[in-house]
N, C-alpha and C positions, 0 to 999 in steps of 0.2 A: 237411356244413351240417346244421344238427338241423333236422327237422320236428316235425310233429304227435304227438300220443301215438296210439293205441291206432286202426291201419288194416288192414285186410285185405293179404291179398297181392296182390287185385285192386288194391287202390289204391295199396299200394305200386310195383305193376309199371305202371302209368299215367303216376302222377309222376316215374318215371324216364322213361319214355318221353320226357315233355313235359322233361327235363333234359337231353335225351340232343337236343334241338332236334326230336322229330319233331311235324309239322304235320299227318301224313294218313295213314290205315291203311284196307288194302283187309283186304275179310275178306267172309266168307261164315259168318252166325251160326249159332251150333251150342250147343248146351247146353253142355257139357263148360267151356264157356268164358264162362257166361253173366254169372260176376261182373262179369270183364272188361267187358263190353259196359256193364254196370250203371254202373261206377266210369269209360267216357270218360264217361258220360253227363252227369256233374260237370266236366268237359274242354272238351265241345262248342265253347265260342270259341276253344279251345284247340288241341284235335287234330281234323281234319273226318275222319267215319266212310265211308269208301266204300263200300257195298253192293255187292258184283258176284253173280256169276248162275249159277257155276260156281267150285270153287275155283281148278283152272287157271287161269282166267282172272284171279284175283284176286292169282294170285301172277308172271301174267306181268305182271298189272299194277306189283306191288310190284316185279320186277324190273327195268322199264323204268325206274321213279320212280329208284332207285336210278343206271342210267346215266345218267340227266339231272341229279343234284343231285352224285354224288358221295357222298352217305351211303346207310349202309343204309336203303332198301326195306322195309315195315314187311307183313307178311302175316299174319291171324289165321282159323285154321280148327280145324275138330274134332275130331276120333281117327278113324282109321281110314279112308273112304272121304275124309275131309274132305281127309286127311294125303297118300293117295296121286295124289287130285286131283291135288296143289299140286305135287306134285313132279315134274312137267317142269319147273315153274317154276325149281327149285332146283338140278334139274341144269343150265339155263341160265346162270342164274347163276352157277354150278361152272366149267362153259366159258368162258362171256367175262367172267369173272373182276369180276364185278358184285358191288358192296357191297349185302347186302340178310338179312333177319333174318325164320324163321318161327316163327313159337307154334302151338305145338299142341296146345290141349285133352285134357287124357290123363284117363285112367279113375282114382278115386279111388283115392289110396295104399297104402287097406288092401284094394282089389279087385287092384293088382300083382301078376302071374304066376299070374291065375286065369284065364285068359282072359275077364277082363269086356264087357263089353259093347264091340264095335269095340275091343280093347284091341291095340293094334301095339304092341313093343321099337323102337320108336321111334331110339335107339343103332343098334340092328343096320342098321334099313331104310336107313337115311339116313348112312350111314358113306363108302359111297363117293362121296353126291353134296354132299356138303358139309364147310365147313373144319373143323366142332366141331357135335358134337352131345351132348345135356347134358340132362338133368330135374331139374327144382328142386323139390325136396322139402319144403327149410326156407325159408317165405315170409320169415325174417329176412334169409336169403340173397341173396334177388331183388339189391338193387342190386351183389352182386356180380359174380352173373352176368351182369346186366344189362350193364356194364361192360365187362365181360368178351367179350360177345356183341360190340357193339359196334368193341371194340375191334380184335378177330379178324376181324371184317367189312370191317375197312379196311387191316388192316395188309398188309407185304408185297404179296403178289397178290391182290386183292382175292378176294373171294367168300361165296356164305351160309354162315349160322348156322343151325342148328334148336334151339329151346330148347320143350321138351315141359312142360305143367301141369297136373299133379294135379289135379283139378276140386275138391276136397277143402281144398288151399293154398290156391288165391285167394279160397278164402270163411274161411281163417282168420284170427284177432285175429292182429294182431302187436303188445304191449303197449310204452311204454317210448319212446324217442327213437330214429331210425333215420338215419341220415346216408347220404344217396343218394349220396355221392359224386361225380365232376364226369365232365364231359362229355366223352368218349371223340373223339379225334383222329389222324386220320392222321399215321406216324411213316414217312416215305419214304427209306429205307437211300441215301447217295451212293455216287459214284466215289471213290476216294482220287487225289490228284493226280498219281501215276506213271499209274497207270490210262490219264486223260489223257491225258496226255502219250504212253501208247502207240497209244491211239489217231490223232493225228496222226501219229504216226510210221510209223506202216503205211500211212494214208492217202497220207500222203506219197511214198509206195516204188510205189502201185497205179498201174493205169493204166489201169484199166475199173473203179472202185469203184462200188455202188448200195448204196442206203440202203432198207432195208426197214422200215416205222413198225406200233406195231400194239398189240397187248393192253390189260390192265386198268391202272386209275391215273393215264391220262392227263389233258391238260385242257387249258385255249385258253393259255393261256399256251406249254405244252408245244409245244404247235402254231405259235405266232410263233416260238419261240426255233428248232425247226425249220428255218423258212423262212428264219431270219438263217442259221445253219449252213451250210444247203445251199446258197442266193445265192450267200455269199464265198466257199464251196468249189467252186461250181459242180455241186453232186452231184445224179444222178437221184434223188429217190427214189419208191420206190413202197410198198403198204399191202400187209398182209395182210386176211383176210377180213374182209369185214364190216365195213373200218376207212374208208373213205374223208373221212368227214368229217372226218378227225385233223387236213389241213393243206387249206388250199384249192385247192380241183385247176385253178384259174385260174391260179396259181402257177408258175413257168416251170419249176421244179424238179419237178413232179407229174409222174409216166411211166406212173401207170395203179394196177393191186391183182391182187393172186393170189389170187382167190376161186376160185370153183368155174370152171373152165372159163377161166382165164384166156385173153386175149388170147394168141396166138400169136407176136406180135411181142414183148410183153413176157417172154415165156418164153426166147424167144429170146436177148432181151440180158441173163436172169438167165446162160445158158449163159457167154455174153463172158462177164461179168464175172470179175473174176478178184480182189475184195475184196467182200465184204458187212459191212457195219457193220446187223449189228440191233440196233433200238431197241425193244424192249417185246415182239414176238410168240415165243409157240412153237415156234412152225414147225409147225403141226401138221401132221395128214391134208388139210385142204378148202387151206389154201397153200399146200400144195407138192404138190397132185395124186397123190396117195398115193405122197408122199416118193419122185417119178420127178423131179422139177422139180428136188430138192437130193436125195445119194442119200447118205445116214448111213450112218457118223457121220462124216466127211469128205469132204464133199464135192470126187473131184477139179478140180482146174487152181484152186482157189481159197482164198485169208485168207477167215478167218470172226471178226465177234468180232461177243460177243452179249450183249445187256445185260436182264438181268430181276431182275425181284425178290425170286425165289424161288428161294434158291442151288440144291433141289435138283429145278428145270427146269435147269441149266445141265446140260451134260453127260449128261442124261437121255435124249436121243436124237443129238444133234448133239454131237462135241467141237469148242470153239473153240479157235482158237491164241489167243483172249485172252477169256475166260469174266469179266465183269464183275457182282458179286449188289449190285445197284443198282436204283431207279425211273428208267427212261426218263426222267420229266420234269427230274428233279435232273443227271443226266446229257447231257441237251439242253442245259441251260442252262449247266452246266459247256462245252460243248462249242463252243458259240456264242459263248465269250467267250475263246476262245482266237484266235490272230492266225492267217489262213486259209494254205493254201498256194499258195503262190508260184508261179503259171505251171500251172495242174495241164495234165496230161497227158489228160484224158478231155475236156473244156469239146466237143470236138466232138460226141463221142460221147455228153454227153448232151446236145446240143441233138438227135441223131438220135431218142433213147429219146422226145423229147419230141413231135418229129411224129411216133413212133407213135402214140403215146395220142391226139391232134388227130386222125388221122385214124380211128379205131375211133368216134369218137360220133358221123358220119355216120351216120343208121339206113338199112338195106341194104333190097331187095324182098324183101316175103314172103309165105307164099301168104296167099289171102284178101282179104276185104273192107277187115277191120281191121288196120290194119298197127301193132301192140302198141310199136314203137321209135319210129314220127311219134307217135303221142300221147303218150309217155312226155315226148319231146322239146315237146309242144305246151305239156304238162301244168307244166315247167322253165320254160317262157318264161313262162309265166300267173303264178305264183307269186315271192314275193320272197324273198331270201340264205336267211331264216332261216324259212322252213318248214320244219317237220318233217315226214319220212316216214317211217311204218313199213312192213313186210313182213315175212312167215313165212318159209316156205322153198317151194320148189320152180322150177322152169324159169321161170316170168312172170319169176324176180327178177332173170334177166341180162338183161333189156332195162331194168330199174331202173337196174344196176348199172352196165349200160353209157352209157345215156342221158341220166341224171341227173345231170349235178355238181355238186358240193356245195362250198359256203361257208361254212360254218360249225362249230365242233365242235358236238358233240352234236344234230348235224337228221337223223342216222339211228338208227335206233331197227330191229336183226334182230340176230337169234338166231347168233352162230356154233357153236351147237352144231344147228342145221338143223333146228330144232321148228316144225313145221305149226301153225299158229293160232295165233301169237304177233302178228299186225299187228292186228288187232280191239282186243286190251287194251293194248295198246302204244299206241296212239291215245289213248285213252280217259285214260293212263296222261302222255303229254304234253298233252294238253289241259287237264289238271286243275290239273297244272305250270306251263303256260303258256297261262294261258285269252286270252290278249292276242296268242299268236301261232296261225299257218293250220296246221293239222297233217290228213295225208294217211297213209289208211290203204290198202296194194292188196295185191291178196290174190287166189290164184286161186280157184277154185270150190272144191276142194275145201278149199285151207289156208282157206278161208272158215269152211266149215261149222263148221270142231272147234272156234270160240269166237264163232260167229257173234252166238253168243247174249247177249254184250254190249253189242249193241247197245242190248238194253235197258239196261243202268247209261246209257249215253251218252245216251238220253231222258231217264232219271229224273232227272240232274244237268244235262239240258237243255247239251248240247256240242253246239257246232256244227265236226263234223268232215265232212271227205269222203271217202268210202269205195268205192274201185273195189274192183272183184271181174271178174276176166279169168277169164271161161268158156270152156275148150273141150270140155267135158263128158268131162272123164278126170285119173286122177292122171297127170300130164305126167313129172314126172322119174321114175317109174318104168318109165313106158310106155319113156319113151327105154332105160331099163337093158332091158327085156322083147326090144326090136328090136334091141341090139346082142348081144345073148346067146340069144335063143330068135325070129330074126325070122318075121314069121305068126302068129304060138300067141299074140296076146294073151288075156289071163287073168285076171282080178280086176282090171282097172284104169279099164274103162271104169265112168260116173258118169250117174246119172238125177237131176237136179239142179230142185227147186224153181223154185216164180218169185220170184228174185230182188229184181224191181220189185216185187212184190207183197208179196212179205216184209216189205222195209225202209218199204214204205209201212204196214203193220201196226203197223211201231214207231214211225210217225210223223215218218220221213225222206220229202225228198222223193226218189223215185227217177224214172230210164227208163232203159233199154234206148240202146247204141248198136251195129249192127251194120254200120257203115261209118265208117270215119276222117274222110270227110267232116263225118261226123254229130258228131262229137266236141266244136268248138269254141264252139256253141248249145249242147248238154247241160251244158257245162261252167259256161257263160255262167247256166243257169238253177240249178246247184247253187249256184253261189258268192252269187247272187241271193235266195235263200232262206231261211226264217228259221231255218229248221230244221237238225239236219245232212243231210248225201244221202247217196244212193248212185248210182251209173253202174256199172251190166253192160255190159263190155265184150264183144262175141261173137267171139271167135277160132276158125281154123280148124285142127282138131286137126291139119294138115301140119305148120303151125310148131310143130315140134318143140321148136325153142329158136334161140338168137341163129343160129346157125349151120350150120345145118340143118335139113332136115326129116325128117319121116317118112320118106316114101318113099326119099327119100336115105339116108337111116341104114340104112333093112329091106334097098336093095339092095348098099350096099357088105358088110353084114353078111351076107345071101347069099355075095354070091362071096367074102367070107373063109372063111367053110366050106366052101366048093365046091372052093376051093384047098389047105384043110386037110383034107381026108374021106379 
């Protein structure tokens, strides 16, 4: 389509973003792309500009937006320190298979390769973190680069794209008619009919099949199709790291989560299985417990079907008996349309897998006056099914993963990259995307302070979010590894924290501290009744190191192990 005459590169870029259905941009402003900020002023009724307090927060918000919508989340940052701060969100988008585009203001073209002020070679810097990195030197080619960026971010295994924008290019006038092109759309690959038939044939020969679902490019419909396929064939379905919301956990087919420290009962069922139908996940280090639950390249005693949208992932670590280069969502739809296996041999085994999962939901006794498992269970009971809950990384997430059953797709925002500081900005992005829904952020004390300044962004835009801070005064995950490998030699893991309640009140939030499980219900009522967002600090005992172990127990077993090997 033809557009008006004489526009700057920045105006072309913003017009192109509008064409690509971008309605929200996350940023920290910088002089290197100030022409874009000016162009956005003319589009302020079409594109909302969310100004953040640190580029790491902005990039995490864009990544969360991409997760929630399926279209690329957009982030603008300045060169040098802005880009390096934002790299954490790019890395998360890469490992989480999330569509995202990071735009970086760059030094002017006449300063390139002179180590201009804050100059960085972004092609080199982001090459291992993104699907594609480029610099736009000719403003007339902006539509071409933009369409390719959106198409690449959504194609195959989704992921991040980085585009550098020289400052003088953005202010250069482009004369004549410029065709902005067309809107990019994902083009999912489909399995061949013979491959679908082979899946069903292998399934019919199995005795204890197990489905593992996950990865990027998923949809709500894919979850429905998976339930249909699994229920018709009496199949147990587990999910990969932090993909519990891919299908309703209340469904009889759902049997658990191969996350960090997977339930021992689920690990046992994986060992017993004789056929793995892997729909979407890479089967990375965290999902496989450091490749111990499934030993590459060919796990002993079981056949494997691996469906993945990236052909380069198939055979990279695991050599499947039937590799299928296709989108998991399209493959599942095809499988759901097949006639089910007659009288499956595994029906009783599948019921036992489900019983294991249901038994794991019950909170267990924990040291200290606050039982985090009981608190998460209370929290889950109080909120509707479509509540979006975000978290970062740390041992505290173990209780969340175990005691919060998910009912709706994309109600969990959590980085499979294991990046701390994700939960607060992700919650901001979620509330902006779905203002009518409840949003909760859960963070450890260390995790919270990595991007806690984005409480200012939540306050600036009037977002009513519930922030939970689990305060045990240490970097718990690292302390766990420390006690496992170097018992009694604590070093570098203790934290001296601010008064989180006072800090939250300074941002205008309702806030209070809970130091006993019995006090949580009343604090939660006050938080939900508040007209503003709210923060509840949970003071937990450092002894409650993880869902299944205490600090003292881990230290004792480590000392015994070291004594035996001395």
